[in-house]
C-alpha positions in Angstrom: 82.3 111.8 104.6 81.3 110.1 107.8 79.2 111.9 110.3 82.4 112.4 112.5 84.3 113.8 109.6 81.5 116.2 108.8 81.6 117.5 112.3 85.3 118.1 112.2 85.1 119.6 108.7 82.5 122.1 109.8 84.9 123.4 112.5 88.1 123.5 110.5 87.0 124.4 107.0 86.4 128.0 107.8 88.4 128.9 110.9 89.6 132.0 112.8 93.3 131.1 112.2 92.9 131.5 108.4 94.4 128.0 107.9 93.4 126.1 104.7 92.5 122.5 105.3 92.1 119.9 102.6 90.0 116.8 102.7 91.2 113.4 101.5 94.7 114.8 100.7 97.4 112.4 99.4 100.6 112.1 101.4 103.1 109.6 100.1 101.1 106.4 99.6 98.4 107.4 102.0 95.3 109.6 102.1 94.9 111.9 105.0 91.4 112.7 106.2 92.3 116.4 106.7 95.6 118.2 106.0 96.9 121.7 106.5 100.2 122.4 104.7 100.9 125.7 106.6 100.6 124.0 110.0 102.0 120.7 108.8 99.1 119.0 110.5 97.2 115.9 109.6 93.9 115.1 111.4 92.7 111.5 111.2 89.2 110.3 112.2 89.5 106.6 113.1 86.4 104.4 112.8 85.8 101.1 114.6 87.8 99.2 112.0 91.0 100.9 113.3 90.6 98.8 116.5 91.8 95.7 114.9 95.4 94.6 115.5 96.4 94.6 111.8 94.8 98.1 111.2 96.5 99.4 114.3 99.9 98.3 113.0 99.2 99.8 109.6 98.2 103.1 111.3 101.3 103.1 113.4 103.5 102.6 110.2 101.5 105.3 108.4 102.0 107.7 111.3 105.7 107.1 111.3 105.9 107.8 107.5 104.0 111.0 107.9 106.2 112.1 110.8 109.3 111.6 108.5 107.8 114.4 106.4 107.8 116.6 109.5 104.0 116.4 109.9 102.1 116.3 113.2 99.2 113.8 113.4 96.1 114.1 115.5 93.9 111.0 115.7 90.3 111.0 116.9 88.2 107.9 117.4 84.8 108.2 115.9 
């Protein structure tokens, strides 16, 4: 895990909402940084390589595919 992922994991792993989050969870052909099935929530931590045009386009496509599954996606820059 990156340092940013460690910080987020520390706050969501055990939480007052009793939601179970998984790390590095597969969704379709992608791996979500963090996923909660009950909330249908994906949390992505985007490092600097996500700033490139090709990666931004890939991320946009990935987000659309995940949305087709009814998921909500939150992205944080690291």
